[in-house]
N, C-alpha and C positions, 0 to 999 in steps of 0.2 A: 504494500500500500504506500501511496505517496507520504512523505513526511508530514506530520501534524494532522493527518487525516484520521478520524476516529473509526470510520467504517467505510465500506465500499459497496456499491450495488452488487458486484460480483459475489462478495462474501455473503451478503444477505440472501442472494438467490441460492447460493450453495446451502445455506442454513435451511431454507424453505425446502429444497430438494431432499435433504437428509430427513427432515421432519416428515415429508410425504412418504418416505420409505419406512417409516415406523421407528426411527431411532429416537430415543427419549431426549427431552430438552437438556437434561443433565449430561447425557453422553455427548450431545452435540457441543455443549459448552466446553467440555473437556477436550474434545477433538480440536476445536478452533484454537483453544489456548495452546495445545501442543504443536499444532501445525503453524500458526501465525504468531504465536507469542502474545496474542491479544486475548484478554479475558472478556468473554461474553457470559454473563450470569444466566442461569436457567430461566430467570424471569425475563431477561431481554430476549432470549430465544423464544420463549412462550409468547411474548408480545408480537414478535415477527410472525409467528404461526397464526396468531389471531388476525393479522392483516390478510393472510392467505384465506382464512376461514370467511372473512367478509367478502372477498372476491368470489369464493365458491358459492356462498349464499346468494349473491347478486346474480350469478350465472343461473342458478336453479329457480330464480324468481323472474327472470326476464321474459318478455313477450316473444312468442314465436310467430312465424308466418301462418296464415290461416290454411294454406293449401300446399301439399307436397305431392309430387308424382309418386315417390316411393319412400318408404321408411324401412331401413334395415334394423332388425332386432337381433342382437347377439350378445353373448357373454364370454368373458375369459376369466380364468381363475388366477388370483393373485395371492401371494403370501401376505397375511395380515397379522399384525401383533395386537392381541387383546390381552388376556391373561397369559396366553401362550401364542406361539406362531401357528397359524393354520391357514388353509386355503379357503377363500370365499369368492363368490361369483360377482365380478364387476359387469353389470348389465349396461349395454349402450344402445341408444337409439340414434341412428344417423339418418337425416332426411336429405332427399334430393329434390330441389325445386324444379319448376318448368324450364328454367334456363340451364339446368344441369349442375348447379352449385351444390356441393355437399356441405352439410352443417351438422355438428354434434348437437342434437336437440336436448338430450338428457343422459345422465349416467347415474347409477346408484349401486351400492355394494349391499349384497344380500348373502346370507349363509349358503344358499344353493341356487342353482338356475331354475327358474319356474316361469310359466306363462302368466301366472297370477301377478308376479312381480312386474312383468311388462305391462299388464293391464293397469296396475296401479300407476306406473309411470305415464302411460298414455292418458289416463284420466286427469293426471296433473297437468299434462300438456294441453288438454282441452280447456282447463281453467285459465291457461296462459295464452289462449288464442287459436289453438289448432282446431280446424273445422272439418277438413277433408284430407284423406290420404287415398290415392288411387290404388296403390299396391303395397302390401306388407311382405317383407322378405325375412324369413326366419328359418331356423333349423330346430326341429323337434317339437314345435308347438302345433298341435292339431287345430284346424279351423273351428270356429264356434263362437 
């Protein structure tokens, strides 16, 4: 970091990435101090993570377009740390509009992949402006 500078955008982005991967704020603070010689308290790391949480909440509350030509519904399994590390299903909804632009409409973490989870996510999108989807693309979800 440049002299007399207390923080950098790169370092803060690194902290956020580590937090996203499930590393605790105390572990991140220790890593930063060992790597850069700069002390970030667990409280400071936690405050940076709260900024990320605000951005995520804004994403999940934003308005979406009323019409999409197609919506892909799929999940991938990620290692998640709760009391212990285990795999959970990250469900994603990706919309394609009439101009061919792709957009992540929503994502959510659930213990297992389920059509009911997609239904919950789609109902939420309806409250945020979604009115019509011409084609749903999914694996393993029976129509109904």
